[in-house]
Backbone as JSON Lines, residues from 0, in Angstrom:
{"i":0,"aa":"M","n":[1.59,20.71,31.71],"ca":[0.67,21.29,32.75],"c":[-0.75,20.95,32.38]}
{"i":1,"aa":"V","n":[-1.18,21.05,31.04],"ca":[-2.52,20.51,30.65],"c":[-2.73,19.13,31.09]}
{"i":2,"aa":"R","n":[-1.78,18.24,30.71],"ca":[-1.96,16.83,31.19],"c":[-2.21,16.51,32.61]}
{"i":3,"aa":"R","n":[-1.31,17.43,33.35],"ca":[-1.59,17.38,34.82],"c":[-2.82,17.57,35.25]}
{"i":4,"aa":"L","n":[-3.45,18.77,34.69],"ca":[-4.66,19.13,34.96],"c":[-5.85,18.1,34.5]}
{"i":5,"aa":"E","n":[-5.54,17.44,33.47],"ca":[-6.44,16.44,32.99],"c":[-6.43,15.18,34.01]}
{"i":6,"aa":"T","n":[-5.11,14.81,34.5],"ca":[-5.05,13.8,35.33],"c":[-5.75,13.99,36.76]}
{"i":7,"aa":"A","n":[-5.73,15.34,37.09],"ca":[-6.22,15.78,38.35],"c":[-7.77,15.87,38.21]}
{"i":8,"aa":"G","n":[-8.34,15.66,36.97],"ca":[-9.82,15.8,36.89],"c":[-10.26,17.16,36.85]}
{"i":9,"aa":"E","n":[-9.46,18.07,36.42],"ca":[-9.82,19.51,36.41],"c":[-10.46,19.99,35.0]}
{"i":10,"aa":"L","n":[-10.26,19.16,33.98],"ca":[-10.7,19.45,32.72],"c":[-11.98,18.62,32.42]}
{"i":11,"aa":"S","n":[-12.85,19.16,31.79],"ca":[-14.11,18.33,31.31],"c":[-13.79,17.54,30.15]}
{"i":12,"aa":"K","n":[-12.98,18.05,29.08],"ca":[-12.67,17.41,27.73],"c":[-13.93,17.28,26.89]}
{"i":13,"aa":"E","n":[-14.83,18.08,27.22],"ca":[-16.05,17.88,26.5],"c":[-16.38,19.12,25.67]}
{"i":14,"aa":"T","n":[-16.16,20.37,26.04],"ca":[-16.33,21.63,25.39],"c":[-15.06,22.43,25.71]}
{"i":15,"aa":"V","n":[-14.42,23.06,24.39],"ca":[-13.42,23.93,24.44],"c":[-13.87,25.23,23.75]}
{"i":16,"aa":"F","n":[-13.76,26.17,24.56],"ca":[-14.17,27.65,23.92],"c":[-12.94,28.33,23.32]}
{"i":17,"aa":"I","n":[-13.08,28.69,22.04],"ca":[-12.05,29.45,21.28],"c":[-12.31,30.85,21.04]}
{"i":18,"aa":"D","n":[-11.45,31.65,21.52],"ca":[-11.54,33.01,21.13],"c":[-10.19,33.5,20.59]}
{"i":19,"aa":"G","n":[-10.18,34.67,19.74],"ca":[-8.97,35.1,19.21],"c":[-8.94,36.66,19.29]}
{"i":20,"aa":"T","n":[-7.76,37.1,19.15],"ca":[-7.64,38.5,19.0],"c":[-6.32,38.79,18.08]}
{"i":21,"aa":"K","n":[-6.15,39.96,17.57],"ca":[-4.95,40.5,16.85],"c":[-4.11,41.48,17.59]}
{"i":22,"aa":"L","n":[-2.92,41.03,17.63],"ca":[-1.9,41.77,18.39],"c":[-0.93,42.33,17.29]}
{"i":23,"aa":"E","n":[-0.73,43.61,17.47],"ca":[0.3,44.44,16.7],"c":[1.58,43.83,16.73]}
{"i":24,"aa":"A","n":[2.34,43.76,15.63],"ca":[3.7,43.13,15.7],"c":[4.78,44.47,15.86]}
{"i":25,"aa":"C","n":[5.87,44.03,16.57],"ca":[6.75,45.14,16.85],"c":[7.84,45.27,15.52]}
{"i":26,"aa":"A","n":[7.12,45.96,14.55],"ca":[7.84,46.0,13.32],"c":[7.62,47.45,12.77]}
{"i":27,"aa":"H","n":[8.51,48.06,12.08],"ca":[8.51,49.3,11.61],"c":[7.38,49.33,10.48]}
{"i":28,"aa":"K","n":[6.47,50.31,10.63],"ca":[5.42,50.3,9.7],"c":[5.75,50.67,8.28]}
{"i":29,"aa":"Y","n":[6.96,51.23,8.05],"ca":[7.4,51.71,6.74],"c":[8.17,50.74,6.03]}
{"i":30,"aa":"T","n":[8.2,49.54,6.48],"ca":[9.22,48.44,6.02],"c":[8.35,47.32,5.27]}
{"i":31,"aa":"F","n":[7.09,47.73,5.02],"ca":[6.15,46.54,4.29],"c":[6.5,46.6,2.87]}
{"i":32,"aa":"V","n":[6.08,45.32,2.26],"ca":[6.33,45.09,0.85],"c":[4.86,44.59,0.44]}
{"i":33,"aa":"W","n":[4.29,45.05,-0.73],"ca":[3.03,44.61,-1.31],"c":[3.48,43.87,-2.52]}
{"i":34,"aa":"K","n":[2.77,42.65,-2.72],"ca":[2.82,41.79,-3.81],"c":[2.6,42.39,-4.95]}
{"i":35,"aa":"K","n":[1.53,43.06,-5.01],"ca":[1.1,43.69,-6.35],"c":[2.18,44.68,-6.85]}
{"i":36,"aa":"S","n":[2.67,45.47,-5.97],"ca":[3.65,46.45,-6.29],"c":[4.91,45.69,-6.89]}
{"i":37,"aa":"V","n":[5.32,44.49,-6.19],"ca":[6.34,43.89,-6.75],"c":[6.25,43.3,-7.98]}
{"i":38,"aa":"G","n":[4.99,42.85,-8.21],"ca":[4.74,42.37,-9.61],"c":[4.65,43.21,-10.55]}
{"i":39,"aa":"K","n":[4.27,44.45,-10.41],"ca":[4.12,45.5,-11.32],"c":[5.5,45.98,-11.76]}
{"i":40,"aa":"W","n":[6.37,46.24,-10.77],"ca":[7.82,46.67,-10.99],"c":[8.74,45.52,-11.76]}
{"i":41,"aa":"E","n":[8.44,44.21,-11.29],"ca":[9.0,43.2,-12.0],"c":[8.78,43.25,-13.43]}
{"i":42,"aa":"E","n":[7.36,43.2,-13.69],"ca":[6.95,43.13,-15.16],"c":[7.55,44.27,-15.96]}
{"i":43,"aa":"K","n":[7.48,45.54,-15.37],"ca":[8.13,46.53,-16.16],"c":[9.42,46.45,-16.39]}
{"i":44,"aa":"M","n":[10.37,45.84,-15.42],"ca":[11.82,45.54,-15.63],"c":[11.93,44.47,-16.65]}
{"i":45,"aa":"F","n":[11.02,43.52,-16.72],"ca":[11.18,42.53,-17.76],"c":[11.01,42.89,-19.17]}
{"i":46,"aa":"R","n":[10.17,44.03,-19.39],"ca":[10.07,44.49,-20.64],"c":[11.3,45.25,-21.09]}
{"i":47,"aa":"K","n":[11.96,45.85,-20.14],"ca":[13.24,46.65,-20.33],"c":[14.26,45.54,-20.64]}
{"i":48,"aa":"I","n":[14.37,44.3,-19.95],"ca":[15.26,43.35,-20.14],"c":[15.07,42.95,-21.65]}
{"i":49,"aa":"Q","n":[13.84,42.69,-22.11],"ca":[13.6,41.96,-23.41],"c":[14.28,43.07,-24.53]}
{"i":50,"aa":"A","n":[13.98,44.27,-24.23],"ca":[14.62,45.32,-25.21],"c":[16.11,45.35,-25.12]}
{"i":51,"aa":"A","n":[16.68,45.27,-24.08],"ca":[18.16,45.2,-23.84],"c":[18.75,43.87,-24.39]}
{"i":52,"aa":"V","n":[18.1,42.64,-24.45],"ca":[18.57,41.49,-25.01],"c":[18.61,41.49,-26.4]}
{"i":53,"aa":"D","n":[17.56,42.25,-27.02],"ca":[17.5,42.4,-28.49],"c":[18.74,43.15,-29.04]}
{"i":54,"aa":"L","n":[18.89,44.25,-28.17],"ca":[20.2,44.93,-28.63],"c":[21.43,44.2,-28.44]}
{"i":55,"aa":"L","n":[21.55,43.46,-27.25],"ca":[22.68,42.77,-27.09],"c":[23.02,41.62,-28.1]}
{"i":56,"aa":"N","n":[21.94,41.06,-28.57],"ca":[22.08,39.97,-29.54],"c":[22.63,40.6,-30.97]}
{"i":57,"aa":"Q","n":[22.18,41.92,-31.21],"ca":[22.53,42.55,-32.5],"c":[23.96,42.86,-32.44]}
{"i":58,"aa":"E","n":[24.39,43.43,-31.23],"ca":[25.83,43.9,-31.19],"c":[26.77,42.85,-31.19]}
{"i":59,"aa":"Y","n":[26.55,41.63,-30.45],"ca":[27.46,40.69,-30.3],"c":[27.19,39.45,-31.08]}
{"i":60,"aa":"I","n":[26.08,39.43,-31.88],"ca":[25.67,38.3,-32.86],"c":[25.47,36.99,-31.93]}
{"i":61,"aa":"R","n":[24.43,37.1,-31.04],"ca":[24.28,35.92,-30.16],"c":[22.71,35.84,-30.26]}
{"i":62,"aa":"S","n":[22.25,34.8,-29.49],"ca":[20.98,34.45,-29.51],"c":[20.44,34.29,-28.09]}
{"i":63,"aa":"F","n":[20.69,35.16,-27.25],"ca":[20.36,35.06,-25.86],"c":[18.78,35.26,-25.76]}
{"i":64,"aa":"R","n":[18.31,34.53,-24.83],"ca":[16.77,34.77,-24.49],"c":[16.48,34.77,-22.91]}
{"i":65,"aa":"V","n":[15.64,35.65,-22.55],"ca":[15.2,35.64,-21.1],"c":[13.83,35.34,-21.04]}
{"i":66,"aa":"K","n":[13.61,34.06,-20.41],"ca":[12.22,33.7,-20.2],"c":[11.68,34.09,-18.85]}
{"i":67,"aa":"E","n":[10.24,34.18,-18.76],"ca":[9.63,34.43,-17.45],"c":[10.04,33.45,-16.37]}
{"i":68,"aa":"D","n":[10.04,32.33,-16.5],"ca":[10.19,31.32,-15.64],"c":[11.72,30.91,-15.2]}
{"i":69,"aa":"T","n":[12.58,31.65,-15.87],"ca":[13.97,31.26,-15.75],"c":[14.72,32.64,-15.91]}
{"i":70,"aa":"R","n":[14.26,33.69,-15.49],"ca":[14.74,35.1,-15.56],"c":[16.24,35.15,-14.89]}
{"i":71,"aa":"T","n":[16.24,34.59,-13.64],"ca":[17.59,34.79,-12.9],"c":[18.67,33.99,-13.56]}
{"i":72,"aa":"E","n":[18.36,32.84,-14.04],"ca":[19.53,31.82,-14.65],"c":[19.83,32.47,-16.0]}
{"i":73,"aa":"D","n":[18.8,33.12,-16.79],"ca":[19.19,33.47,-17.98],"c":[20.11,34.77,-17.93]}
{"i":74,"aa":"L","n":[19.65,35.68,-17.04],"ca":[20.48,36.93,-16.71],"c":[21.87,36.52,-16.16]}
{"i":75,"aa":"Q","n":[21.93,35.46,-15.33],"ca":[23.41,35.05,-14.95],"c":[24.19,34.56,-16.09]}
{"i":76,"aa":"A","n":[23.68,33.85,-17.07],"ca":[24.28,33.41,-18.27],"c":[24.9,34.63,-19.08]}
{"i":77,"aa":"I","n":[24.0,35.49,-19.07],"ca":[24.41,36.85,-20.05],"c":[25.52,37.49,-19.34]}
{"i":78,"aa":"C","n":[25.41,37.61,-17.87],"ca":[26.54,38.26,-17.15],"c":[27.8,37.57,-17.4]}
{"i":79,"aa":"R","n":[27.79,36.24,-17.35],"ca":[28.95,35.34,-17.52],"c":[29.54,35.61,-18.9]}
{"i":80,"aa":"F","n":[28.76,35.79,-19.9],"ca":[29.2,35.88,-21.28],"c":[29.94,37.31,-21.34]}
{"i":81,"aa":"L","n":[29.22,38.34,-20.85],"ca":[29.83,39.59,-20.95],"c":[31.19,39.73,-20.2]}
{"i":82,"aa":"E","n":[31.14,39.11,-19.0],"ca":[32.59,39.12,-18.11],"c":[33.66,38.4,-18.95]}
{"i":83,"aa":"Q","n":[33.24,37.48,-19.72],"ca":[34.3,36.57,-20.61],"c":[34.76,37.46,-21.67]}
{"i":84,"aa":"V","n":[33.82,38.37,-22.36],"ca":[34.07,39.16,-23.45],"c":[35.02,40.2,-22.87]}
{"i":85,"aa":"C","n":[34.82,40.95,-21.7],"ca":[35.7,41.78,-21.16],"c":[37.02,41.27,-20.77]}
{"i":86,"aa":"T","n":[37.0,40.08,-20.55],"ca":[38.37,39.55,-20.09],"c":[39.27,39.28,-21.34]}
{"i":87,"aa":"E","n":[38.62,38.67,-22.36],"ca":[39.31,38.46,-23.64],"c":[39.74,39.76,-24.34]}
{"i":88,"aa":"Q","n":[38.85,40.64,-24.19],"ca":[39.2,42.01,-25.14],"c":[39.91,43.01,-24.12]}
{"i":89,"aa":"Q","n":[40.31,42.45,-22.86],"ca":[40.85,43.39,-22.02],"c":[40.37,44.75,-21.82]}
{"i":90,"aa":"T","n":[39.02,44.74,-21.51],"ca":[38.18,45.97,-21.44],"c":[38.74,46.82,-20.21]}
{"i":91,"aa":"V","n":[38.95,47.9,-20.36],"ca":[39.37,48.79,-19.17],"c":[38.07,49.62,-18.72]}
{"i":92,"aa":"F","n":[37.83,49.25,-17.42],"ca":[36.66,49.88,-16.84],"c":[36.93,51.38,-16.27]}
{"i":93,"aa":"V","n":[36.2,52.25,-16.51],"ca":[36.39,53.66,-16.02],"c":[35.07,53.98,-15.27]}
{"i":94,"aa":"Q","n":[35.2,54.94,-14.26],"ca":[34.18,55.36,-13.5],"c":[34.38,56.9,-13.42]}
{"i":95,"aa":"G","n":[33.19,57.55,-12.92],"ca":[33.2,58.96,-12.86],"c":[32.83,59.76,-14.06]}
{"i":96,"aa":"R","n":[32.39,61.08,-13.84],"ca":[31.91,61.8,-14.84],"c":[32.83,62.45,-15.85]}
{"i":97,"aa":"G","n":[32.52,62.41,-16.98],"ca":[33.46,62.83,-18.1],"c":[34.25,61.73,-18.68]}
{"i":98,"aa":"K","n":[34.08,60.48,-18.31],"ca":[34.85,59.42,-18.72],"c":[33.92,58.63,-19.62]}
{"i":99,"aa":"R","n":[34.28,58.22,-20.97],"ca":[33.35,57.37,-21.71],"c":[33.7,55.95,-21.44]}
{"i":100,"aa":"R","n":[32.6,55.26,-21.02],"ca":[32.63,53.71,-20.9],"c":[32.49,53.14,-22.18]}
{"i":101,"aa":"S","n":[33.02,51.9,-22.24],"ca":[33.13,51.2,-23.47],"c":[31.89,50.49,-23.52]}
{"i":102,"aa":"Q","n":[31.51,49.79,-24.86],"ca":[30.31,48.97,-25.0],"c":[30.33,47.93,-24.08]}
{"i":103,"aa":"N","n":[31.35,47.23,-23.98],"ca":[31.38,46.09,-22.95],"c":[31.06,46.45,-21.66]}
{"i":104,"aa":"Q","n":[31.56,47.41,-21.08],"ca":[31.32,47.89,-19.83],"c":[29.91,48.39,-19.66]}
{"i":105,"aa":"R","n":[29.3,49.12,-20.68],"ca":[27.87,49.46,-20.53],"c":[26.86,48.47,-20.46]}
{"i":106,"aa":"Y","n":[27.1,47.37,-21.26],"ca":[26.28,46.26,-21.15],"c":[26.4,45.28,-19.96]}
{"i":107,"aa":"L","n":[27.63,45.15,-19.41],"ca":[27.82,44.38,-18.37],"c":[27.35,45.17,-17.05]}
{"i":108,"aa":"E","n":[27.49,46.42,-16.97],"ca":[26.79,47.05,-15.84],"c":[25.29,47.0,-15.94]}
{"i":109,"aa":"L","n":[24.76,47.26,-17.08],"ca":[23.3,47.12,-17.29],"c":[22.72,45.73,-16.87]}
{"i":110,"aa":"F","n":[23.35,44.77,-17.3],"ca":[22.77,43.52,-17.02],"c":[22.9,42.98,-15.51]}
{"i":111,"aa":"R","n":[24.17,43.5,-15.0],"ca":[24.3,43.14,-13.57],"c":[23.28,43.85,-12.64]}
{"i":112,"aa":"R","n":[22.82,45.17,-13.12],"ca":[21.79,45.8,-12.41],"c":[20.5,45.01,-12.5]}
{"i":113,"aa":"F","n":[20.14,44.55,-13.62],"ca":[18.94,43.69,-13.94],"c":[18.98,42.43,-13.06]}
{"i":114,"aa":"L","n":[20.13,41.81,-13.05],"ca":[20.4,40.69,-12.23],"c":[20.06,40.92,-10.67]}
{"i":115,"aa":"E","n":[20.8,41.97,-10.34],"ca":[20.6,42.38,-8.82],"c":[19.16,42.67,-8.45]}
{"i":116,"aa":"R","n":[18.43,43.43,-9.24],"ca":[16.99,43.65,-9.0],"c":[16.1,42.45,-9.16]}
{"i":117,"aa":"Q","n":[16.47,41.5,-10.12],"ca":[15.68,40.33,-10.24],"c":[15.95,39.46,-8.93]}
{"i":118,"aa":"T","n":[17.21,39.47,-8.39],"ca":[17.45,38.59,-7.24],"c":[16.53,39.1,-6.05]}
{"i":119,"aa":"I","n":[16.43,40.44,-6.06],"ca":[15.65,41.02,-5.01],"c":[14.12,40.7,-5.18]}
{"i":120,"aa":"Y","n":[13.71,40.79,-6.24],"ca":[12.34,40.27,-6.59],"c":[11.96,38.96,-6.23]}
{"i":121,"aa":"D","n":[13.03,38.06,-6.63],"ca":[12.9,36.55,-6.24],"c":[12.91,36.44,-4.75]}
{"i":122,"aa":"W","n":[13.62,37.19,-4.03],"ca":[13.59,37.15,-2.51],"c":[12.34,37.41,-1.98]}
{"i":123,"aa":"H","n":[11.68,38.67,-2.48],"ca":[10.41,39.18,-2.05],"c":[9.32,37.94,-2.46]}
{"i":124,"aa":"A","n":[9.44,37.36,-3.44],"ca":[8.41,36.37,-3.86],"c":[8.41,35.19,-2.91]}
{"i":125,"aa":"A","n":[9.66,34.75,-2.54],"ca":[9.85,33.66,-1.55],"c":[9.28,34.2,-0.22]}
{"i":126,"aa":"S","n":[9.28,35.39,0.31],"ca":[9.07,35.71,1.5],"c":[7.65,35.99,1.6]}
{"i":127,"aa":"F","n":[6.67,36.22,0.61],"ca":[5.26,36.41,0.76],"c":[4.67,35.12,1.19]}
{"i":128,"aa":"Q","n":[5.13,33.94,0.91],"ca":[4.69,32.68,1.34],"c":[3.05,32.48,1.16]}
{"i":129,"aa":"G","n":[2.56,33.05,0.15],"ca":[1.16,32.97,-0.15],"c":[0.35,34.0,0.29]}
{"i":130,"aa":"R","n":[0.99,35.04,0.95],"ca":[0.27,36.26,1.35],"c":[0.4,37.32,0.33]}
{"i":131,"aa":"N","n":[-0.18,38.48,0.54],"ca":[-0.27,39.55,-0.21],"c":[0.84,40.74,0.11]}
{"i":132,"aa":"N","n":[1.27,40.51,1.32],"ca":[2.31,41.43,1.88],"c":[3.12,40.86,2.91]}
{"i":133,"aa":"Y","n":[4.28,41.41,3.19],"ca":[5.01,41.17,4.45],"c":[5.82,42.26,4.78]}
{"i":134,"aa":"C","n":[6.6,42.14,6.06],"ca":[7.37,43.18,6.61],"c":[8.73,42.97,6.59]}
{"i":135,"aa":"K","n":[9.53,43.69,6.1],"ca":[11.02,43.32,6.0],"c":[11.69,43.18,7.36]}
{"i":136,"aa":"T","n":[11.3,43.96,8.38],"ca":[11.85,43.73,9.77],"c":[11.07,42.59,10.63]}
{"i":137,"aa":"D","n":[9.99,42.16,10.02],"ca":[9.21,40.93,10.58],"c":[8.52,40.23,9.54]}
{"i":138,"aa":"P","n":[9.23,39.3,8.74],"ca":[8.61,38.8,7.61],"c":[7.39,37.81,8.01]}
{"i":139,"aa":"D","n":[7.28,37.34,9.13],"ca":[6.12,36.58,9.47],"c":[4.86,37.4,9.87]}
{"i":140,"aa":"A","n":[4.91,38.73,9.95],"ca":[3.79,39.47,10.33],"c":[2.95,39.85,9.08]}
{"i":141,"aa":"T","n":[1.69,39.96,9.17],"ca":[0.78,40.31,8.13],"c":[-0.05,41.45,8.44]}
{"i":142,"aa":"F","n":[-0.48,42.22,7.42],"ca":[-1.43,43.46,7.61],"c":[-2.76,43.0,7.98]}
{"i":143,"aa":"M","n":[-3.13,43.44,9.02],"ca":[-4.57,43.07,9.47],"c":[-5.25,44.39,10.04]}
{"i":144,"aa":"H","n":[-6.62,44.25,9.99],"ca":[-7.37,45.28,10.67],"c":[-7.46,45.08,12.12]}
{"i":145,"aa":"M","n":[-6.85,46.07,12.93],"ca":[-6.91,45.97,14.23],"c":[-8.26,46.46,14.79]}
{"i":146,"aa":"K","n":[-8.58,46.21,16.14],"ca":[-9.73,46.74,16.65],"c":[-9.59,48.13,16.75]}
{"i":147,"aa":"D","n":[-10.98,48.78,16.7],"ca":[-11.05,50.16,16.65],"c":[-10.4,50.9,17.92]}
{"i":148,"aa":"D","n":[-9.81,52.02,17.72],"ca":[-9.25,52.78,18.81],"c":[-10.48,53.59,19.5]}
{"i":149,"aa":"H","n":[-9.86,54.41,20.39],"ca":[-10.94,55.36,20.93],"c":[-11.46,56.39,20.0]}
{"i":150,"aa":"M","n":[-10.86,56.55,19.03],"ca":[-11.51,57.52,17.96],"c":[-12.33,56.79,16.94]}
{"i":151,"aa":"R","n":[-12.41,55.45,17.12],"ca":[-13.26,54.72,16.41],"c":[-12.74,54.61,14.9]}
{"i":152,"aa":"N","n":[-11.41,54.56,14.73],"ca":[-10.82,54.45,13.39],"c":[-10.18,53.06,13.17]}
{"i":153,"aa":"A","n":[-10.71,52.29,12.21],"ca":[-10.06,50.95,12.05],"c":[-8.77,51.05,11.54]}
{"i":154,"aa":"Q","n":[-7.68,50.33,12.18],"ca":[-6.37,50.55,11.81],"c":[-5.98,49.29,11.16]}
{"i":155,"aa":"L","n":[-5.36,49.53,9.96],"ca":[-4.6,48.42,9.32],"c":[-3.05,48.53,9.64]}
{"i":156,"aa":"K","n":[-2.62,47.5,10.52],"ca":[-1.37,47.45,10.89],"c":[-0.68,45.96,10.93]}
{"i":157,"aa":"L","n":[0.64,45.88,10.88],"ca":[1.22,44.53,10.86],"c":[1.05,43.91,12.23]}
{"i":158,"aa":"G","n":[0.47,42.57,12.22],"ca":[0.24,41.98,13.38],"c":[0.1,40.48,13.25]}
{"i":159,"aa":"Y","n":[-0.37,39.87,14.3],"ca":[-0.75,38.32,14.34],"c":[-2.08,38.04,14.75]}
{"i":160,"aa":"N","n":[-2.37,36.86,14.34],"ca":[-3.95,36.48,14.8],"c":[-3.63,35.55,15.94]}
{"i":161,"aa":"V","n":[-3.83,35.76,17.25],"ca":[-3.68,35.0,18.31],"c":[-4.92,34.28,18.81]}
{"i":162,"aa":"Q","n":[-4.89,32.78,18.73],"ca":[-6.12,32.13,19.22],"c":[-5.74,31.27,20.51]}
{"i":163,"aa":"I","n":[-6.89,31.23,21.28],"ca":[-6.67,30.68,22.75],"c":[-7.88,29.78,22.98]}
{"i":164,"aa":"G","n":[-7.62,28.58,23.46],"ca":[-8.75,27.69,23.71],"c":[-8.8,27.39,25.2]}
{"i":165,"aa":"V","n":[-10.04,27.53,25.79],"ca":[-10.2,27.32,27.16],"c":[-11.19,26.2,27.45]}
{"i":166,"aa":"D","n":[-10.79,25.52,28.4],"ca":[-11.63,24.28,29.02],"c":[-11.7,24.3,30.5]}
{"i":167,"aa":"S","n":[-12.86,24.43,30.93],"ca":[-13.19,24.51,32.44],"c":[-12.35,25.77,33.03]}
{"i":168,"aa":"E","n":[-12.32,26.8,32.37],"ca":[-11.61,28.02,32.81],"c":[-10.17,27.97,32.97]}
{"i":169,"aa":"Y","n":[-9.64,26.97,32.33],"ca":[-8.3,26.74,32.15],"c":[-8.05,27.07,30.64]}
{"i":170,"aa":"I","n":[-6.9,27.8,30.49],"ca":[-6.2,27.88,29.11],"c":[-5.39,26.6,28.82]}
{"i":171,"aa":"V","n":[-5.95,25.9,27.76],"ca":[-5.33,24.61,27.39],"c":[-4.49,24.65,26.1]}
{"i":172,"aa":"A","n":[-4.78,25.74,25.3],"ca":[-3.94,25.77,24.16],"c":[-3.92,27.25,23.54]}
{"i":173,"aa":"A","n":[-2.91,27.57,22.94],"ca":[-2.75,28.93,22.5],"c":[-1.95,28.78,21.23]}
{"i":174,"aa":"D","n":[-2.01,29.52,20.29],"ca":[-1.26,29.44,18.94],"c":[-1.35,30.76,18.24]}
{"i":175,"aa":"V","n":[-0.45,30.99,17.34],"ca":[-0.31,32.22,16.62],"c":[-0.4,32.05,15.12]}
{"i":176,"aa":"F","n":[-1.02,32.76,14.42],"ca":[-1.39,32.61,12.98],"c":[-1.03,33.87,12.24]}
{"i":177,"aa":"Q","n":[-0.73,33.6,10.87],"ca":[-0.63,34.73,10.03],"c":[-1.92,35.08,9.3]}
{"i":178,"aa":"D","n":[-2.91,34.2,9.26],"ca":[-4.16,34.49,8.68],"c":[-4.96,35.59,9.35]}
{"i":179,"aa":"R","n":[-5.68,36.46,8.66],"ca":[-6.44,37.46,9.21],"c":[-7.76,36.93,9.68]}
{"i":180,"aa":"N","n":[-8.37,36.04,8.87],"ca":[-9.65,35.55,9.21],"c":[-9.56,34.25,10.09]}
{"i":181,"aa":"D","n":[-10.61,34.28,11.15],"ca":[-10.48,33.11,12.16],"c":[-11.04,31.87,11.46]}
{"i":182,"aa":"V","n":[-11.61,31.97,10.29],"ca":[-12.25,30.81,9.65],"c":[-11.15,29.83,9.24]}
{"i":183,"aa":"W","n":[-9.89,30.53,8.74],"ca":[-8.75,29.69,8.31],"c":[-7.97,29.14,9.43]}
{"i":184,"aa":"T","n":[-8.06,29.73,10.58],"ca":[-7.32,29.25,11.63],"c":[-8.04,28.12,12.51]}
{"i":185,"aa":"L","n":[-9.2,27.87,12.46],"ca":[-10.0,27.11,13.27],"c":[-9.39,25.66,13.1]}
{"i":186,"aa":"V","n":[-9.39,25.11,11.81],"ca":[-8.95,23.69,11.64],"c":[-7.58,23.51,12.14]}
{"i":187,"aa":"P","n":[-6.56,24.35,11.69],"ca":[-5.19,24.05,12.08],"c":[-5.06,24.09,13.65]}
{"i":188,"aa":"F","n":[-5.85,25.03,14.3],"ca":[-5.89,25.05,15.75],"c":[-6.37,23.72,16.4]}
{"i":189,"aa":"L","n":[-7.52,23.28,15.88],"ca":[-8.1,21.95,16.49],"c":[-7.17,20.8,16.14]}
{"i":190,"aa":"K","n":[-6.5,20.82,15.01],"ca":[-5.55,19.64,14.81],"c":[-4.38,19.77,15.85]}
{"i":191,"aa":"T","n":[-3.85,20.98,15.96],"ca":[-2.86,21.13,17.12],"c":[-3.29,20.66,18.38]}
{"i":192,"aa":"M","n":[-4.45,20.98,18.82],"ca":[-4.84,20.44,20.12],"c":[-5.06,18.97,20.11]}
{"i":193,"aa":"E","n":[-5.52,18.37,18.97],"ca":[-5.64,16.96,18.94],"c":[-4.37,16.18,18.88]}
{"i":194,"aa":"E","n":[-3.34,16.74,18.33],"ca":[-1.85,16.23,18.28],"c":[-1.24,16.34,19.61]}
{"i":195,"aa":"K","n":[-1.28,17.33,20.3],"ca":[-0.46,17.69,21.49],"c":[-1.25,17.42,22.67]}
{"i":196,"aa":"L","n":[-2.61,17.33,22.8],"ca":[-3.31,17.32,23.91],"c":[-4.15,16.05,23.9]}
{"i":197,"aa":"G","n":[-4.26,15.48,22.85],"ca":[-5.08,14.21,22.8],"c":[-6.59,14.35,22.72]}
{"i":198,"aa":"L","n":[-6.96,15.72,22.55],"ca":[-8.53,16.09,22.44],"c":[-8.97,15.52,21.24]}
{"i":199,"aa":"C","n":[-10.32,15.08,21.37],"ca":[-10.82,14.57,20.05],"c":[-12.13,15.56,19.81]}
{"i":200,"aa":"F","n":[-12.23,16.09,18.71],"ca":[-13.43,17.02,18.36],"c":[-14.19,16.55,17.36]}
{"i":201,"aa":"T","n":[-15.45,16.68,17.52],"ca":[-16.62,16.39,16.48],"c":[-17.31,17.55,16.06]}
{"i":202,"aa":"Q","n":[-17.69,17.66,14.81],"ca":[-18.27,18.66,14.13],"c":[-19.84,18.71,14.66]}
{"i":203,"aa":"A","n":[-20.26,19.93,14.98],"ca":[-21.54,20.01,15.37],"c":[-22.52,20.14,14.32]}
């Protein structure tokens, strides 16, 4: 449609006015995840893992180590070792109150919990995509300050930054961004218009 308007001579292709607004995402407000909180809980669990690994090495006379950059792989190796030990020693797993669990079962269940939580933390880290937060029900949304409501209260809500370009009173481009600041959306928006519409922009 924009190219047809250009062919019909309706566009000036000299000046494009850009404006943006923030639109609230259709996401549950209590499903957000903060990067600082995830890092804090992950570091706290890592200290517990180190203490548990020391006890494990003493009990089974092993030399396991869990490094920060290979936490998931190291925990998987420990779980495989404990599963093998349980199989070789024919460990009987018990559940419920009043039943005493064996050493093999206690260590295996402990490190399985560590591995499960570490997998969740890894999934969170991959979902941030360079941002400080994300929403579980809408991972692409980002917390942004919305415009003041009628009570003049600045709202911090999950949303998107929508940018629109207008030439000769026609909307020639529109795009949606995760960045809160319009400064970071300008260059990608101009590049999109150059690639798709053939518009050439010069810096003022």
